[in-house]
matplotlib code that plots the C-alpha trace (Angstrom):
import matplotlib.pyplot as plt

x = [-86.2, -87.1, -85.8, -83.0, -84.1, -87.6, -89.4, -91.4, -94.0, -95.4, -99.0, -100.6, -97.7, -96.6, -93.7, -93.2, -90.8, -92.2, -90.1, -86.8, -86.1, -86.6, -86.6, -88.0, -90.0, -87.3, -86.5, -87.2, -90.6, -91.9, -94.4, -96.8, -97.0, -100.6, -99.8, -97.2, -96.5, -94.4, -95.6, -93.5, -90.7, -89.6, -90.7, -91.1, -92.6, -94.5, -93.9, -95.8, -94.7, -93.6, -96.4, -97.4, -100.9, -101.5, -101.4, -104.6, -103.4, -101.0, -100.0, -98.0, -99.1, -96.8, -94.2, -93.1, -95.0, -95.4, -96.1, -97.8, -96.9, -99.9, -100.6, -99.0, -102.1, -103.7, -102.6, -103.6, -106.9, -106.9, -106.3, -108.9, -107.2, -105.0, -103.7, -101.9, -102.8, -100.5, -98.5, -98.4, -96.5, -99.3, -101.1, -102.3, -103.9, -104.4, -108.0, -107.1, -104.9, -107.3, -108.9, -109.1, -109.3, -112.6, -112.2, -111.0, -113.0, -111.1, -109.2, -107.3, -106.3, -106.5, -104.0, -102.5, -102.6, -105.2, -107.0, -109.2, -110.1, -110.3, -113.6, -113.6, -111.0, -113.3, -114.8, -115.3, -114.7, -118.0, -116.7, -115.5, -117.1, -114.8, -113.4, -111.2, -110.6, -110.4, -107.8, -106.9, -107.3, -110.3, -112.1, -115.0, -116.5, -118.0, -121.3, -121.2, -117.7, -118.9, -121.6, -120.0, -119.7, -123.1, -121.6, -119.9, -121.0, -118.6, -117.4, -115.1, -114.7, -114.1, -111.3, -111.2, -112.1, -115.4, -117.7, -120.8, -122.5, -124.2, -127.3, -125.5, -122.4, -123.5, -125.4, -125.2, -124.3, -127.4, -125.7, -124.1, -124.5, -122.1, -121.2, -118.8, -118.6, -117.6, -114.7, -115.1, -116.2, -119.7, -122.0, -124.4, -126.1, -128.3, -131.8, -131.4, -127.7, -128.7, -131.2, -130.9, -129.1, -132.0, -129.8, -127.8, -127.9, -125.1, -124.5, -122.0, -122.2, -120.8, -118.1, -118.9, -120.3, -123.9, -126.5, -129.5, -130.6, -133.0, -135.4, -135.1, -132.3, -132.7, -136.1, -134.4, -132.9, -135.5, -133.0, -131.1, -130.4, -127.4, -127.1, -124.6, -125.2, -123.4, -120.7, -122.4, -123.5, -127.2, -129.6, -132.4, -135.0, -137.3, -134.4, -134.5, -138.1, -137.3, -134.9, -137.2, -140.0, -137.8, -137.0, -140.8, -141.5, -138.7, -138.4]
y = [40.3, 44.0, 46.6, 48.9, 52.0, 50.5, 49.0, 45.8, 44.4, 40.8, 41.3, 42.5, 42.1, 45.8, 47.6, 51.2, 53.2, 56.7, 59.8, 58.3, 60.3, 57.3, 58.4, 55.0, 52.2, 50.3, 46.8, 43.7, 44.4, 41.3, 39.7, 38.9, 42.4, 43.6, 47.3, 49.4, 52.9, 54.8, 58.3, 61.5, 60.4, 61.7, 58.7, 59.9, 56.9, 53.7, 50.6, 47.3, 44.4, 46.5, 45.6, 42.1, 40.6, 40.5, 44.3, 45.7, 49.2, 51.3, 54.8, 56.8, 60.3, 63.3, 62.1, 63.4, 60.8, 62.0, 58.8, 55.5, 52.7, 50.7, 47.6, 49.0, 48.2, 45.5, 42.5, 43.7, 41.9, 42.5, 46.3, 48.2, 51.6, 53.5, 57.0, 58.9, 62.3, 65.3, 64.4, 67.8, 66.4, 63.8, 65.5, 62.7, 59.3, 56.5, 55.3, 51.8, 52.9, 51.4, 48.6, 45.3, 46.9, 45.2, 45.4, 49.0, 51.0, 54.3, 56.1, 59.3, 61.6, 64.9, 67.8, 66.6, 68.6, 66.7, 69.0, 66.2, 62.6, 60.1, 58.3, 54.9, 55.8, 54.4, 51.5, 48.4, 50.0, 48.7, 48.5, 52.1, 54.1, 57.1, 59.1, 62.1, 64.4, 67.8, 70.5, 69.5, 71.6, 69.8, 71.9, 69.6, 66.2, 64.2, 62.3, 58.8, 59.3, 57.7, 55.4, 52.2, 53.5, 52.4, 52.0, 55.3, 57.3, 60.2, 62.3, 65.2, 67.6, 70.9, 73.2, 72.6, 74.7, 73.2, 75.7, 73.5, 70.3, 68.4, 66.2, 62.9, 63.8, 62.0, 59.2, 55.9, 57.3, 55.8, 55.4, 58.8, 60.5, 63.4, 65.6, 68.5, 71.0, 74.2, 76.4, 75.8, 78.2, 76.7, 79.0, 76.5, 73.4, 71.3, 71.0, 67.2, 67.1, 65.7, 63.2, 59.7, 61.0, 59.9, 59.2, 62.4, 64.1, 66.7, 69.1, 71.9, 74.5, 77.5, 79.8, 79.3, 81.6, 80.7, 83.4, 81.1, 77.5, 77.2, 74.3, 73.4, 70.8, 70.4, 68.9, 65.6, 65.3, 64.0, 63.0, 66.3, 67.5, 69.9, 72.5, 75.3, 78.0, 81.0, 83.0, 82.9, 86.0, 85.2, 87.2, 88.8, 88.9, 86.4, 84.0, 83.3, 81.9, 78.2, 78.3, 80.2, 77.8, 74.9, 76.6, 77.1, 73.5, 72.0, 74.3]
z = [55.5, 56.1, 53.7, 55.0, 56.9, 57.2, 60.2, 59.9, 62.2, 62.4, 63.3, 61.1, 58.6, 58.1, 56.4, 57.5, 55.3, 55.7, 55.9, 54.8, 51.7, 49.4, 45.7, 44.7, 46.4, 48.3, 47.0, 48.9, 50.3, 52.0, 49.6, 52.5, 53.8, 54.3, 55.2, 53.3, 54.6, 52.1, 52.7, 53.1, 50.8, 47.4, 45.3, 41.7, 39.8, 40.5, 38.5, 37.9, 40.0, 43.0, 45.4, 46.6, 46.2, 50.0, 50.3, 52.0, 52.9, 50.7, 51.7, 49.2, 50.1, 50.2, 47.6, 44.2, 42.2, 38.6, 36.7, 37.4, 35.1, 33.6, 35.7, 38.9, 40.9, 38.7, 40.7, 44.2, 44.7, 48.5, 48.4, 50.4, 50.9, 48.5, 49.4, 46.6, 47.9, 48.2, 45.1, 43.3, 40.3, 39.5, 36.7, 34.5, 35.2, 32.6, 32.2, 33.6, 36.5, 39.1, 37.2, 39.0, 42.5, 43.3, 47.1, 47.2, 49.8, 50.0, 47.3, 48.1, 45.2, 47.0, 46.5, 43.2, 40.0, 38.1, 35.6, 34.3, 34.9, 32.0, 31.2, 32.8, 35.5, 38.3, 36.3, 38.4, 41.8, 43.1, 46.7, 46.9, 49.7, 50.1, 47.1, 47.9, 44.9, 46.6, 46.0, 42.5, 39.4, 38.0, 35.3, 34.5, 35.2, 32.3, 32.5, 34.0, 35.5, 38.7, 37.3, 38.7, 42.3, 43.6, 47.2, 47.4, 50.4, 50.5, 47.5, 48.1, 45.2, 47.0, 46.1, 42.4, 39.3, 38.3, 36.5, 35.7, 36.7, 33.9, 34.0, 34.3, 36.3, 39.5, 37.8, 39.6, 43.0, 44.7, 48.1, 48.3, 51.7, 51.5, 48.6, 49.0, 46.1, 47.9, 46.8, 43.1, 40.4, 39.8, 37.9, 36.4, 37.8, 35.5, 37.0, 37.0, 38.2, 41.6, 40.3, 41.8, 45.0, 47.2, 50.2, 50.2, 53.6, 53.3, 50.3, 50.4, 47.6, 49.3, 48.0, 44.3, 41.6, 41.7, 40.9, 40.7, 40.7, 37.8, 37.6, 41.3, 41.3, 45.1, 44.7, 43.9, 47.4, 49.8, 52.5, 52.6, 56.1, 55.8, 53.0, 52.7, 50.0, 51.5, 49.7, 46.3, 44.4, 44.5, 42.4, 44.5, 41.6, 39.8, 39.3, 43.0, 43.0, 42.6, 45.5, 47.7, 46.8, 47.9, 51.2, 51.9, 51.2, 53.3, 56.3]

ax = plt.figure().add_subplot(projection="3d")
ax.plot(x, y, z, "-o")
ax.set_aspect("equal")
plt.show()
């Protein structure tokens, strides 16, 4: 049976309940559904046991989600895409929110109100390739936050409030191709912050508060092809020497 006000399709098994003003996930979701579209409602909370183990794609963006009960996603072994973006009341995530999602390839957490991310939040997500964290209120990122994400290729962190990047913040991201850090408040980048990002081809650092890049952190990026540094208050004195030296070597 298909829940009231929803549309169901047979191949692939899909339940489409978007834009129906649901305040909670509708009851009676078919347990064999592979795609669940619940975006553009007013759902306020997610509870354990709501979604079936066959779910591959789960769209929950543009709701009013403010809480996610522990275990909500724990028994979804087939899940490959989870979109929780554009939920402006989602301000806190438990450390084990995404544990067990070993097949997850894309995780959308953009445009929420997350000021911080707990240690271990991405633990075990070894299949993850795309992580969208832009336009939150993130103030800092602790070392080893992404250390389990060896297959991650795209990391979007623009539009936050980050002020500094520490030495181990991107540790473990050996497959990263694209790193967007523009439109933050970055004033300090550790000279080894980009160490280990040997495959990175695109780096955006524009529209920050960078005066200099001491210690030549860009030297750790042998594959870099596209770099944007504009709209920073760069110092035109001796502090610019490492950056100019890097430009001369790579042009």
